[in-house]
N, C-alpha and C positions, 0 to 999 in steps of 0.2 A: 340529740337531746331535744332540739326545737321542734322536731317531728313528733316525738312522744309527748311533749307538753301540749302541742296542738290537738292531738288525739285525745289527751285526757281532758282538756277543756271542752271538746265536743261531746264527751260522754258524761258530763257532769250530771249528777243525780242517780247514777247507777251505783250499786254496792261496790265497796272497794275491791273485793275479790274478783268481781266481774270486770272491773277496770283493769286490774292487773293481768288477768287472762287475756283480755282484749288487746292490751298494750304488747304483751309478748307475742301474741298471734300476728298482729299487724307488723310488728318489727321483724319477725321471722319471714313472714311472707313477701316483704317488701325489700329485704336486704340480703337474703340467701338466694343464690342462683339455682335454678332448677336442677342442674346437674349435681350439685351438692345435696340437695334434698332427696334425690333419688337414692343417694347413699345413706344419708341420715335417717330417713323414714324406716327403711327395713331394719336397720341397726337398732333404733329406739323400739320399734315393735317387738323385735326379737328379745331385747333385754327385758321389756316389760313382761312378756309372756314367760320368758325363762325364769325370772324371779317369782312369778306367781305360781307356776307349776308345782313346786315343792310343797307349798302351803296347801294347794289343792289336794295333793296326794295325802298329806297329813290329815287334812279334814275328812277326806273320804274314808280313810282307815279308821278315824275315830267314830264316824257315823256308819261305818260298815256299808259303804256305797260301793259295791264291786260288780264287775261283769264276771258271772259264774260260768266255768267251762261246762260243756255238754257232752264231751267225749265222742263227738261226731263231726259237726261242722266247724265248731270253733276250734281253733289251733292251740290255744294256751291250755296248760294244765293246772294253773294255779289261779286264785282269785286276784283280779287286777282292777284298780279304780278306773272308771270310764267317764270321768268328768273333765278330760282335757279340753274339750270344746269351750269350757267356761273361760279358761285363760286365753284361748285363741281369739274368742268372740270379743271380750272386753278390751284386750290389747289392740286388736284391729280397728274396732269402732272408735276408741279414744284417739289413737294416733292418726287415723285418717281424718277425723273430724277436726283436729287441730291444724292440719296442714293443707287440706283442699280449699280451693277458692270456690265459695258457694255461688258467686255469680257466674262461674263457668260450668258448674256442676249442680244446677238448680234442682235436680231430682234426687239429690243425696238423702233428703229426708224420707223419701218413698223407699229407697233401697234400705235405709236403716230400719224403717218400719216392717218391710217384708223379711229382712234377716232376722229381726227380733222375733217375728212370729214363729219362724223356723227353729231359732235357738230355743225358745221356750217350750215349744212342742218336743224338740229333741231331748232337752234335759229332762222333761217329764217322763218320756220313753225310756231314758237311760236309768231313772230312778224307779218307776213303778210299771213301766211297759204299757204301751198303747197298741190299739188295734191298727192294722195297715190302713183301714178306711179313715181313721181319725188323722193319721200322719198325712194321707193322700189329700184330705179336705184342707189341711193347713198348707200344703204345697199349692194347692189350687188358689187359695186366698192370697198367698204371697206372689204368685205369678200374676194374678189379675191386678193387684196393686201396682206392680212394676210395669207390666205391659199395657194395661188399659188406662189406669190413673196417670202413671208417670209417663206413658207413651214411649217407653223403651222397647222397641220391637223391631224385627227384622222386616224391611220393606221390600227387598227384592232378593230373589234367588239367583240373580245374574246368569240366567240361561240354563240352570240345572232343571232337567225335565222340560225344557222349553219355556219355563217361566222366568219372566223378567220382573217387572213391578207387580206385586201382588195387590189384590183388592183389599180394602180395609178389613173386612171380616176374616179374610184368609190370612192376613198378615198377623192379626191379633191372635187368631186360633193356632196358627203354626208357632208363633213365639211362645205362647202359654204352653203348649205341648213340649216344645224344645226345652224350656227352662225346667219343667217338671221332670223330664227324661233325664237331662244332665244332672239334676239334683240327686235323683235316684241312682244314677250311675257312680257318683262319688260315694254315696252311702254304701252301695253293694261292693265296691272294691276295697272298702275298709275292713278287710278280712285277716290281714297279717300285719306284724309289726312294721311300721314305717311306710307302708305302700300308699295309702290314701294321702298321707302328708307329703311324701316326696313327689307324687303326681301333682299334687296341689301347688308345691313350690315350682315345678317345671311349668305348669300352665299360667300361674300368676306371673312368673318371670317373663315368659314369652310374650304374654299379652301386654304386661307393663312396659316392656322394652319397645314393643311396637307403638303403643299409645304415646310413649315419651317422645319417640322420633317423629310422630305425627304432631308434636306440640300440644297434644291433648293432656296437659300436665296434671290436672285434677284427677282425671280417671287413672292416669298413670300412678299417682300417689296412693290411690285407693288400692290398686293392684300390688304395689310394692309394700304397703302396710299389711296386706293380707299375707304376702310372702314372708315377711319378717316375723309376723306372729306365729306362723306355722314352723318356721325354722326354730324359733325358741321352744316350741313344743317338741319338736322331733328330737331334741337332745335326750328327752326322757322316753321317747316312743320307739327309737331304733332298738332292734333285738338285742338282749331281751327287754321288752317293754315294761317300764314302770307305771305307765298309764296309757290309757286309750283315749282317742278323742271323742268316741261315742257319736251318737246321732246328733247331739247338741253341736258338734263340730262338723261332722261330715255333710249334714243337710245345708247348713248355711254356707259353707265353703263351696260346695257344687253349685248352689244357687248364685252366689256372687260371681263365680267364674263364668257361668252362663250369661250373666247381664253384662260383664266385662267384654265378653266375646261379641255380643250384639253391638255394644258401643264402639268397639274397634272396627267391626265391619261397616257400620253406618257412617263412621266419621272419616273412613279412609279416602284420601285425596292424593293420588300420585304426583300432582303438580306442585304440592305445597309442603312437602315433608322429605325428611332424609331417608325414609324407608323405601323410596321408589326403586333404587338399584336392586333391591332384594325382592320386593313384592311390587308387581308391575301394574296391578289394576284392581278395581273393586272385586272382580271375579277371583282373582289371586288372593285377595284378603279373605275372602269367604272360604276358599279351599285351605288356606293356611290355618284359619281358626278351627276348621273341622279337623285338620290333622293334629292340632295341639291337643284336642280333646278325644282323639281317636281310640286310644286304648280303653279308657272307661266306657266310652259310648259302644264300641264294638263288643266288648265283654258283656255288657248289660243287655244289649240287643240280642246277641247269640243266646244268652241264658234265658232270657224272656221267651224267645221263640221256642227253645228246646222244652221248657217247662210247659207252655201252652200246648205243644204238639203232643206231650205225654198226657194232657188232660189234667195237669196240675195248675194251680194258681201261679201266675208270674212272680208273686212275692213270697212263695214257699222256698224256705231255705234249703240248699243242698251243697254238695261238694263238687260243683262243675264249673266254678270260675277258673280263669287262667292261673291265678296263684295256687288253686288247689292242684291243678295239673302239674305245675313245676314242683311243688312240694312232694307230690307223689313220684317224682323223678329223683328225689333225693336231694333237692336244692335246699339249702338253708334260707331262712327269712330274708337275710341281707342279699343273698345271690338272687333270690326271686324278684326282689325289688330292683336290683340293678339290671336284671334281664328285661323286665317290662319297661323300665325307664329307657333303656338302650334301644328297644323296639320302637318305643314312642318317638325317640329322637330320629330314628331311621325313617319313620313315617313322615315326620316334618321335613326332613331333607328331601324326600322324594316329592313331597308337595310343592316345593320350591322349583323342582325341575319340571313338573308337569303343569304348573299353574297357566301357562300360555296356551295350552291345548283346549279343545272343546271341554267345557266344564264337566259334561257327562263322562267323557273319556277320562278326565283326570279323576273324577270320583271313582270310576271303575278301577283305575290303576291303583289307587289307594286300597280299595277294598280287596282286590285281587292279591296284593302284596300282603295284606294282613291275614286273609285266608290261607295263603301260602305258608306263612309263618306258623299259623295255628295248625295247619295240616301236619307239618313236621312235629310240632308239640304233641299233637293227638296220637300220631303213630308211635312216637317214641314212648309216651305214656302207656300205651296199649301193650306194647312189646315188653316193657318193664313189668307191668302188672301180671301178664301171662307168665313171665319167667319167675316172679315171686311166687305165684300160686303153684307153679311146677316145683320149686324147691321146697315149699312147705309140704306138698303132697309126698315128695320123696322122703322127707324127714319125718312124715306122719305127724305133723303138728296139728293136734286136736285140742290141746289144752294150753292155757298161758304159762306153761312151765319152760318150754323151749321154743325157739323160733330162729328164723334166718332173716336177716336185714341187709339190704344193699346200701352202701354208702360210697358215693362217687364211683359206682360201678364195681366195687369190691364186695365179695360175699364175706359176710361175718357171721359166725355162729355165737349167739349171745343168749343169755337168760332174759326172759321177759317178765321176770318178777318186778323189775323196775322199768321195763320198756315195753310198749305195746305197738302193734302194727295197726294204724287206723283202717277201719274197714271201708271198702269202696264197693259201692253197689254195682252189679253188672250193667245196669242201664246207663250208668255214667261213662262206661267205656265205649 
């Protein structure tokens, strides 16, 4: 009590509400151990987001703010609210702002400003739709604020492509491009129920745990606050989804995770943290961070290259993402999410095994593993689509009256008055 009275006297002249908030914050930060906070923070964020989402769903339905199905790329068949990012964003920002220590995370205000830009642009796109150029401009602005103004950037590639410490201009350019790419990667994988949220939980948990073991507590609190907010949202986003996160959630989540990855890589010091037995060097930290982000990064890079090779815009929507391939194999939304998260965990595990190799060899090993898994998926999907087309030809299916579907490898003759087979273009095979 004497501590609280001394704080109150030092803050004389401020509004009573501000004094109360300050007292609570200082009491929490000085008397609760960090290991308790990393449990409390995601729990509080999850509860805050979980309580807000039903209200957002109700509001969206009243105002008719929905994501409409298009019968081709989008998987859902009914109108679904797409403002879940609102609950995630405010739960994350409020909880993280309460618990972080600003003296150890002095660039938090820049991260909030950049995230807010992406959130506002995302929610505008969710409601009235924006052109890709406008969204891209917002991403550039957010990245410049974080990388150039806040100076949160990757300084070294630790031997990848023979590059150690990068010149200032290259460090800034590389970090801006990296943040923008990862931001878009998370936006692009938000294609089925629960996928972007689950990958976001995996990434924020992995980075938060590493930052905590490095004793970079404020950055860890930010990561765990994001994880908790996403968990609160996932309760309503797991198939069948009652709400989507929309661009308002996917953009700022991807951006925040990219910034946390940079902070983790830059702050890694094997001589001063409990992480050293698992990650042995700054080079290992970089490879580990890449492995955490590997599924969304690989999927987006592959899709961008494929679209450009076909003469299309890299932002033109299609059905060639990994989750589309798994759905074409007859996987449910939940099984698709489980498969991709398991693949990501496998890649993370391999990264820990190859971290002490030459960094170029380690990256090649991760890429080879991922391409190997994708090749298996590609061939399985191609064989299934060929078999489906053969069955349709034998049954002379030219109208939506009868069809043959495959579920878990079993042929079923069904009526398609209520069921339709999603069309798959030949080019995507």
